[in-house]
N, C-alpha and C positions, 0 to 999 in steps of 0.2 A: 576418579570420575565416577559418578553415579550411573548406574545401569538403568536401562528402560524397562518398565514391566511389560509382561506379555498381557494379551488379552485375557487368558485363562487366570492370570494372577490379579488382573483388575476385577474380574467377575466374582473370584473367590475372596476379594479383599484381603488377600495374603500380606502378611507382615514380612516383606522380603527387602525392606529399605531400598526400594527402587522408586522411580518416579513414573507416574502414568502420564503419557503425553497426550496433547489434546485430542488427537483422533481416536483415543481409547477411552477417554473419560465416559463417553455415552455408555460403556459397558459396565460401569460400576453399578452395583445393585440399586443404589439410592438415587439415581438420576433417572428423570423422567425420559422415557423411550419415545413418547409422542404426546403432542398436546395441540389443541385447537379451540376456536370458537366458531360455533355454527349459528347462522342467522336463522330466524324463524322460518323462512321459505327454503332452508336446506342449504345455502350458499355458504361454502367454506370462506371464512373471513381471513385477512391477512394476519401475519405473524403465527402461523401455525408451524408446527415442525413434525415431520415424518407422517404426515397425513396426505394421501394422494387426492382423496376427494371425499365430498360429502353431499348427500341429496335428500330430499324429503320424498318418501315413497307413499305417504298417506297422512292423514291428520295426526299430528304428534309423533310420527315415526320417521327416523333419520337413519340412512345407511352410511357407514363411515368405512373407507378404505385405508389401510395402513401402507405406506410407501415401502417400508422394509419390515417384512413379517416379524411377529414375535416369535419365540422358539417353540411355542405351544399355546394351548388355549388357558393355561394356568397363570394368567397375568391380572393385575388389578387395574380396572378401569373406573375411574372417579368422574362421574357425570353430575353436573351442577346446572339446574335451570336458572335463568337470570330473574325470573319473575318469581313474586311471592306466591306462597300456596300452590306450589307445583312440586311434583317429584318425578325423577327420571330412573328408568331402569334399562338394563341390557336385556333385549328380548330377541333372542334368534331362534329359529325353528329347532336347531339342534339342542337348545337348552343352555348352551354356553357360547362365549364368543369364539370365533374361528381365529387362528393364528394371524390372518391378515385382514380381517374385517368384523364389524360387529354392527347390530341395529339397536338404536337407542328409542325408547318409547317415553313420551312425556304426558303425564295426566295431571288433572286438577286433584287437589286433596279433597276438596267438598264432595264431589260425585263421581271420581276417578274417570272422568270423561278425558279421551284423547284430546290434546291442545298443542298448538305449534307456540313455540317459545325459543328465544335464543338459547344456546347451551354452551357450556364449558366442558372440555373433555381432557383429562390427563391419564396417561397410561404409563405404568410402571411394570416390570418383570425382564425376564431374559430375552433377548433378541438374537436372531440368526446372525 
């Protein structure tokens, strides 16, 4: 019989000739740990994963809370605005995202003005 891999083996992508069960697949480095779509008004849309909440705190600024925290602040957050000629950045007072939350800021390319727009967020990295 084939043995089941441990969480540590899944995270390390160890070549141990074991299977990774469905409840541990989320621990593989290449798998998204959280994703969502946020409406322009800050509402979290359906079909999100591991995102507890989102809200608009001011024009073009959105707070996002992760359900199960990341292991640390060294994770990758990819943010894509839905509308053309917009860009999004992670903007936290600490200078980097927190393990369990992040703030996103959206601006116009033309004049860098903050603007509300729907966003798509995907997070990769180690999770607690």
